[in-house]
C-alpha positions, -999 to 999 in steps of 0.1 A, spaced: 167 -695 -519 149 -724 -534 168 -755 -546 180 -757 -582 194 -733 -606 175 -710 -629 169 -723 -664 179 -700 -692 157 -700 -723 161 -678 -753 129 -674 -773 130 -662 -809 113 -629 -814 84 -645 -834 74 -670 -807 39 -667 -793 37 -646 -762 16 -671 -743 44 -697 -748 68 -675 -728 41 -667 -702 34 -704 -697 71 -711 -692 76 -682 -667 45 -688 -646 50 -726 -646 86 -725 -635 91 -731 -598 126 -717 -594 133 -685 -574 147 -667 -604 143 -671 -642 165 -652 -668 154 -648 -704 167 -630 -734 146 -619 -764 149 -596 -793 118 -575 -803 115 -558 -836 106 -521 -840 68 -517 -838 62 -548 -817 33 -545 -792 24 -571 -766 -11 -578 -754 -21 -569 -719 -8 -596 -695 7 -602 -661 32 -625 -644 31 -645 -612 66 -634 -606 81 -599 -601 98 -589 -634 129 -568 -641 124 -557 -677 159 -546 -688 163 -529 -722 199 -537 -730 195 -519 -763 167 -500 -779 138 -481 -763 105 -496 -751 74 -481 -734 55 -502 -708 20 -493 -700 -4 -502 -672 -36 -487 -658 -13 -466 -634 10 -450 -660 35 -453 -687 72 -460 -683 99 -454 -708 129 -477 -708 159 -464 -726 190 -486 -728 207 -492 -695 174 -489 -676 148 -514 -664 113 -515 -650 106 -535 -619 70 -548 -625 52 -562 -594 38 -597 -597 2 -597 -609 2 -562 -625 -15 -561 -658 7 -543 -684 16 -542 -721 47 -530 -740 54 -512 -772 88 -513 -789 100 -479 -802 132 -494 -819 145 -529 -821 151 -540 -785 173 -566 -770 155 -575 -738 170 -592 -708 143 -601 -683 147 -615 -648 117 -630 -631 119 -633 -593 96 -652 -570 74 -627 -553 84 -640 -519 118 -624 -524 109 -592 -543 75 -577 -548 73 -538 -548 40 -520 -542 43 -502 -575 64 -503 -608 98 -485 -606 120 -474 -634 156 -481 -623 191 -477 -636 206 -511 -642 240 -510 -625 272 -525 -640 271 -552 -614 235 -561 -621 241 -561 -659 271 -584 -655 252 -607 -631 223 -610 -656 248 -617 -684 263 -645 -663 229 -661 -659 224 -660 -696 253 -682 -705 247 -715 -723 236 -746 -706 270 -763 -706 285 -734 -687 256 -735 -663 261 -772 -655 298 -767 -648 292 -742 -620 260 -748 -601 272 -735 -568 287 -704 -584 254 -698 -603 234 -700 -571 256 -674 -556 252 -652 -587 214 -655 -584 214 -646 -547 236 -616 -553 214 -604 -582 183 -606 -562 199 -584 -536 212 -560 -562 178 -556 -578 164 -545 -545 190 -516 -544 189 -504 -580 186 -465 -582 152 -453 -592 149 -429 -621 120 -404 -628 110 -419 -662 75 -428 -652 46 -407 -663 13 -410 -643 -17 -414 -666 -53 -404 -657 -81 -428 -658 -107 -401 -667 -113 -409 -704 -114 -373 -717 -84 -362 -697 -65 -393 -708 -73 -386 -744 -58 -351 -741 -27 -366 -724 -22 -391 -753 -25 -363 -778 0 -342 -758 26 -371 -759 23 -372 -797 29 -335 -800 42 -321 -767 41 -283 -760 59 -268 -730 36 -239 -731 3 -259 -731 -23 -239 -712 -43 -250 -683 -71 -228 -695 -71 -243 -730 -73 -279 -716 -101 -268 -692 -120 -252 -720 -117 -282 -742 -131 -304 -715 -159 -279 -706 -145 -274 -671 -137 -244 -650 -99 -239 -644 -104 -248 -607 -123 -280 -614 -98 -291 -640 -67 -285 -619 -83 -303 -589 -94 -333 -610 -60 -335 -628 -42 -337 -595 -66 -363 -582 -62 -384 -614 -24 -382 -617 -11 -373 -582 8 -343 -596 -1 -308 -609 -8 -301 -645 24 -280 -648 45 -308 -633 30 -334 -656 34 -312 -686 71 -307 -678 77 -344 -673 58 -353 -704 78 -330 -726 111 -346 -714 95 -381 -716 84 -376 -752 118 -362 -762 139 -392 -753 131 -414 -784 138 -385 -808 170 -376 -791 181 -412 -790 174 -415 -827 199 -387 -834 177 -356 -837 194 -324 -825 186 -310 -791 177 -277 -808 150 -293 -831 135 -313 -803 134 -284 -778 119 -260 -803 93 -285 -815 83 -290 -779 75 -253 -775 106 -243 -755 117 -207 -763 153 -218 -764 176 -248 -759 188 -235 -726 153 -237 -711 149 -273 -724 183 -283 -711 176 -269 -677 144 -289 -673 161 -320 -687 189 -316 -662 164 -311 -634 146 -343 -642 175 -366 -652 205 -351 -635 226 -342 -666 224 -324 -699 207 -343 -729 241 -350 -746 257 -362 -713 227 -383 -705 226 -400 -739 263 -407 -738 262 -422 -703 231 -443 -709 243 -455 -743 209 -447 -759 221 -432 -791 248 -458 -797 223 -486 -790 198 -472 -815 224 -467 -841 236 -503 -837 200 -515 -839 194 -496 -871 226 -508 -889 
């Protein structure tokens, strides 16, 4: 680990983005921890960092986009963003963001990863975000916290909340429309016809563009698009039926297959609904 402790800076939500970027990229420490609050509707411009970033949504929901895909970050989850990757973010509800920037010599994954932020990692980040007086009183302890946090980030469990996005303009346009109004029964033939392609050509191109089949992408996208609505308090029944599922059971089965638990259990364990309620109050 490099000498010196990580500075902690809390930027108000209305500070210019480039001010923060200059601070992050110009800092020579191994690890930098920042806290920011973003208001509902905030959108960042496309940017990158010289350091690897753990973008941790402590409360609220955010969507991070790059040329390779879109990742949804509900509360309790984070996105590990490789150094140098161009990306942008869009806030779905007021977000309290805790970000940790780590020198790429220590952590630099080949691709973005959505991860569950463990209790240990969350507490370590909170420790780093103490006020400056507390920092100066425990430099050695702080260095140990930083070292442990970097190790913990490398072992955070990955979650399937990423959605690959095609680069083909026409296919990408249909994918964006689908996310705005997902339908579990969307037809391969309908998409192929809209694009003026044969079924075979479309399915082959879709897999090349996204790395998954159309059916798999459709299933993931339906669950992906449901999370903000569920987190805001809409009923599972309404969300499932709006998404084109024949019944709640079919939606719950797919949700459990992707995220490991029922919608209600997942929301409770992740704190999504409580966080959004608190943000709205």
